[in-house]
C-alpha positions as CSV (number, residue, x, y, z in Angstrom):
1,X,20.9,-10.0,5.1
2,X,17.5,-11.2,6.4
3,X,14.6,-9.0,5.5
4,X,11.5,-9.1,7.7
5,X,8.2,-8.5,5.9
6,X,5.2,-7.4,7.8
7,X,1.9,-7.8,5.9
8,X,3.6,-10.6,4.1
9,X,0.4,-12.1,2.8
10,X,-1.0,-8.8,1.7
11,X,-1.0,-7.0,-1.7
12,X,2.5,-5.6,-1.7
13,X,4.1,-7.9,0.9
14,X,3.3,-11.1,-1.0
15,X,4.8,-9.7,-4.2
16,X,7.9,-8.4,-2.4
17,X,8.5,-11.8,-0.8
18,X,8.7,-13.3,-4.3
19,X,10.9,-10.5,-5.7
20,X,13.4,-10.9,-2.8
21,X,13.3,-14.7,-3.0
22,X,14.1,-14.6,-6.7
23,X,17.1,-12.4,-5.9
24,X,18.4,-14.9,-3.3
25,X,17.7,-12.6,-0.4
26,X,16.6,-14.4,2.9
27,X,13.1,-13.4,3.8
28,X,11.2,-13.8,7.1
29,X,7.5,-13.5,6.7
30,X,5.8,-12.2,9.8
31,X,2.2,-12.7,10.7
32,X,-0.5,-14.6,12.5
33,X,-1.1,-17.1,9.7
34,X,0.2,-20.6,10.1
35,X,2.1,-20.1,6.8
36,X,4.1,-17.2,8.4
37,X,7.8,-17.8,9.1
38,X,7.5,-16.2,12.5
39,X,4.4,-15.5,14.6
40,X,3.8,-11.7,14.8
41,X,0.9,-9.8,16.2
42,X,0.8,-6.0,16.5
43,X,-1.2,-6.2,19.7
44,X,1.1,-8.7,21.4
45,X,4.5,-7.1,22.2
46,X,5.9,-10.5,23.2
47,X,6.0,-11.4,19.5
48,X,8.0,-8.4,18.4
49,X,11.5,-9.2,19.6
50,X,11.6,-12.7,18.2
51,X,10.4,-11.4,14.9
52,X,13.2,-8.9,14.5
53,X,16.0,-11.1,16.0
54,X,18.9,-11.3,13.4
55,X,17.1,-9.0,10.9
56,X,18.9,-6.2,9.1
57,X,16.0,-4.7,7.2
58,X,12.2,-4.4,7.6
59,X,9.4,-3.8,5.2
60,X,6.8,-2.1,7.4
61,X,3.1,-2.2,6.6
62,X,1.1,-0.5,9.3
63,X,-1.8,-2.3,11.0
64,X,-4.8,-2.2,8.5
65,X,-7.7,0.0,9.5
66,X,-5.8,2.0,12.1
67,X,-6.4,5.7,11.8
68,X,-3.7,6.2,14.4
69,X,-1.2,3.3,14.2
70,X,1.5,4.9,16.3
71,X,0.5,3.2,19.7
72,X,0.7,-0.2,18.1
73,X,3.8,0.3,15.9
74,X,6.2,2.2,18.1
75,X,6.7,-0.8,20.5
76,X,7.6,-2.9,17.5
77,X,10.0,-0.2,16.2
78,X,11.7,-0.1,19.6
79,X,12.2,-3.8,19.5
80,X,13.8,-3.3,16.0
81,X,16.1,-0.6,17.4
82,X,17.3,-2.9,20.2
83,X,17.9,-5.7,17.7
84,X,20.1,-3.4,15.6
85,X,17.9,-3.2,12.5
86,X,19.6,-0.9,10.0
87,X,17.0,-0.2,7.4
88,X,13.2,0.3,7.6
89,X,11.1,0.8,4.5
90,X,7.6,2.0,5.4
91,X,4.7,1.6,3.0
92,X,3.1,5.0,3.2
93,X,0.7,6.8,0.9
94,X,0.9,9.6,-1.6
95,X,-2.2,11.0,0.1
96,X,-0.6,11.1,3.5
97,X,2.3,13.6,3.9
98,X,5.1,12.4,6.2
99,X,4.7,14.0,9.6
100,X,1.0,14.6,9.2
101,X,-1.4,13.5,12.0
102,X,-2.3,9.9,12.2
103,X,-0.6,7.5,9.8
104,X,1.9,10.2,8.7
105,X,3.5,10.3,12.1
106,X,5.2,6.9,11.6
107,X,7.3,8.1,8.6
108,X,8.5,11.1,10.6
109,X,9.7,8.9,13.5
110,X,11.5,6.1,11.6
111,X,14.9,7.7,12.0
112,X,14.6,7.3,15.8
113,X,14.7,3.5,15.4
114,X,17.0,2.8,12.4
115,X,19.7,4.7,10.7
116,X,18.4,4.2,7.1
117,X,14.7,4.9,6.9
118,X,12.7,5.2,3.6
119,X,9.0,6.0,3.2
120,X,7.4,4.8,0.0
121,X,4.4,6.9,-1.0
122,X,2.4,5.1,-3.7
123,X,-0.9,6.3,-5.1
124,X,-4.0,4.1,-5.2
125,X,-3.5,0.5,-6.1
126,X,-4.7,-0.9,-9.4
127,X,-5.5,-4.1,-7.6
128,X,-8.4,-2.3,-5.7
129,X,-10.5,-3.2,-8.7
130,X,-9.6,-6.9,-8.8
131,X,-8.9,-8.0,-5.2
132,X,-10.7,-8.2,-1.9
133,X,-11.6,-4.5,-1.8
134,X,-14.8,-2.5,-1.8
135,X,-14.3,-1.5,-5.4
136,X,-13.4,-5.0,-6.6
137,X,-16.3,-6.5,-4.7
138,X,-18.8,-4.0,-6.2
139,X,-17.5,-4.6,-9.7
140,X,-18.0,-8.3,-9.4
141,X,-21.3,-8.1,-7.5
142,X,-23.0,-5.0,-8.9
143,X,-21.1,-4.1,-12.1
144,X,-20.2,-0.7,-10.6
145,X,-17.6,1.2,-8.8
146,X,-18.7,3.8,-6.2
147,X,-16.7,6.9,-5.2
148,X,-16.8,10.5,-4.1
149,X,-14.0,11.5,-6.5
150,X,-16.1,13.3,-9.0
151,X,-13.9,14.3,-12.0
152,X,-10.8,13.8,-10.0
153,X,-8.0,11.7,-11.5
154,X,-5.6,9.1,-10.1
155,X,-2.5,7.5,-11.7
156,X,-3.3,4.0,-10.4
157,X,-0.2,1.9,-9.8
158,X,0.4,-1.8,-10.2
159,X,1.4,-3.2,-6.7
160,X,4.1,-5.2,-8.5
161,X,5.8,-1.9,-9.3
162,X,5.6,-1.0,-5.6
163,X,7.2,-4.3,-4.6
164,X,10.0,-3.7,-7.2
165,X,10.7,-0.3,-5.7
166,X,10.6,-1.7,-2.1
167,X,13.1,-4.4,-3.0
168,X,15.5,-1.7,-4.2
169,X,15.0,0.3,-1.1
170,X,15.5,-2.6,1.3
171,X,18.8,-3.5,-0.5
172,X,20.1,0.0,0.0
173,X,19.6,1.5,-3.5
174,X,17.5,4.5,-2.3
175,X,18.9,7.5,-0.3
176,X,18.3,7.4,3.4
177,X,15.3,9.6,4.3
178,X,13.8,9.3,0.8
179,X,10.1,9.7,0.3
180,X,9.4,8.8,-3.3
181,X,5.9,9.3,-4.6
182,X,5.1,6.2,-6.8
183,X,2.5,6.5,-9.6
184,X,1.3,4.7,-12.7
185,X,1.9,6.2,-16.1
186,X,-1.4,8.2,-16.5
187,X,-4.0,9.7,-14.3
188,X,-7.6,8.5,-14.9
189,X,-11.0,9.5,-13.7
190,X,-13.2,6.8,-12.2
191,X,-15.5,7.1,-15.3
192,X,-12.4,6.2,-17.4
193,X,-11.7,3.3,-15.0
194,X,-15.2,2.0,-15.4
195,X,-15.0,2.2,-19.2
196,X,-11.7,0.3,-19.1
197,X,-13.2,-2.4,-16.8
198,X,-16.1,-2.7,-19.2
199,X,-13.8,-3.4,-22.1
200,X,-11.5,-5.8,-20.1
201,X,-14.3,-7.8,-18.4
202,X,-16.7,-7.9,-21.4
203,X,-19.6,-6.7,-19.2
204,X,-20.9,-3.2,-18.4
205,X,-19.3,-1.5,-15.4
206,X,-20.4,2.0,-14.3
207,X,-19.1,4.6,-12.0
208,X,-21.7,5.7,-9.4
209,X,-20.9,9.0,-7.7
210,X,-21.9,9.5,-4.0
211,X,-21.3,12.0,-1.3
212,X,-18.4,11.7,1.2
213,X,-20.8,10.8,3.9
214,X,-22.4,8.0,2.0
215,X,-19.0,6.6,1.0
216,X,-18.0,6.5,4.7
217,X,-21.1,4.6,5.5
218,X,-20.3,2.1,2.7
219,X,-16.8,1.5,4.1
220,X,-18.3,1.0,7.6
221,X,-20.8,-1.5,6.2
222,X,-17.9,-3.3,4.7
223,X,-16.4,-3.7,8.2
224,X,-14.0,-0.7,8.2
225,X,-13.8,1.1,11.6
226,X,-15.7,4.4,11.6
227,X,-12.6,6.7,12.1
228,X,-10.7,5.0,9.3
229,X,-13.8,5.0,7.1
230,X,-14.1,8.7,7.5
231,X,-10.4,9.1,6.7
232,X,-10.8,7.1,3.5
233,X,-13.9,9.0,2.4
234,X,-12.1,12.3,3.0
235,X,-9.3,11.2,0.7
236,X,-11.9,10.8,-2.1
237,X,-12.9,14.5,-1.5
238,X,-9.3,15.5,-1.9
239,X,-9.0,13.5,-5.1
240,X,-12.0,15.3,-6.4
241,X,-10.1,18.5,-5.7
242,X,-7.1,17.3,-7.7
243,X,-4.7,16.0,-5.0
244,X,-3.7,12.9,-7.0
245,X,-3.7,14.4,-10.5
246,X,0.0,14.0,-11.1
247,X,2.6,11.5,-12.3
248,X,6.2,10.9,-11.3
249,X,9.1,9.1,-12.9
250,X,10.1,7.4,-9.6
251,X,9.3,3.8,-10.5
252,X,11.3,3.9,-13.7
253,X,14.1,6.0,-12.1
254,X,14.5,3.4,-9.3
255,X,13.8,0.1,-11.0
256,X,14.8,0.9,-14.6
257,X,11.4,-0.2,-15.9
258,X,8.4,2.0,-16.7
259,X,5.3,1.5,-14.5
260,X,2.6,-0.7,-15.8
261,X,-0.6,0.8,-17.1
262,X,-4.0,0.2,-15.4
263,X,-5.3,-1.4,-18.6
264,X,-2.4,-3.8,-18.8
265,X,-2.8,-4.7,-15.1
266,X,-6.5,-5.3,-15.4
267,X,-6.3,-7.3,-18.6
268,X,-3.7,-9.6,-17.1
269,X,-5.7,-10.0,-13.8
270,X,-8.9,-11.0,-15.7
271,X,-7.0,-13.3,-18.1
272,X,-5.4,-15.2,-15.2
273,X,-8.8,-15.8,-13.5
């Protein structure tokens, strides 16, 4: 069973590729990079059918920065349907209900294109503070993280845990139509995250609170399209109101292993630098 991975060089796709390879599952990494197994471009429908030929399952990561990914993704999903793809696992978000306008529409439409759809809905990634991300960049450059979350809490998740769940879903271990919300073990405020970063890195890191409007401008200055920047900033406002202040047992229920803590993830990330 060949699995096609979109976003194969990204945060979860790269980890998923390794997990499936270690299990002996044939993987086809799709992308524009020369290192990809098959050339794939969301904006070039001619690349869609060759990417899905002979594929039984797809890990679907929507085009980054698209506030409304449907026009780009639906032609690809149609190619998958024609190719007889049986299972599609979509990387969604705990902050985006399936069926909601914009990115949420994709999850609601998956069943039109494959008989076994699953939508994974992870919370915010722990790797946001270590990788190429606005938070990670500002930690390294300025010794601060900037948000509009106020006292809101988030149960940050190790992307490796997301990859482990995705592997199970692609191999048929999750019910068709499932929408598991994936979290880390404990919700934290950004003040607590800053304190943890200070301890782990050995240098002071603070949390600077800004307005939603200022946060959107920061995202745009970092190259994020305006509509998507507004969407990201609005998510911070919902976090401040308590939208992510929860945990689930989904990671352990699905993989048999408890989710990794933010502290453990950060400590390992800095140790490996």
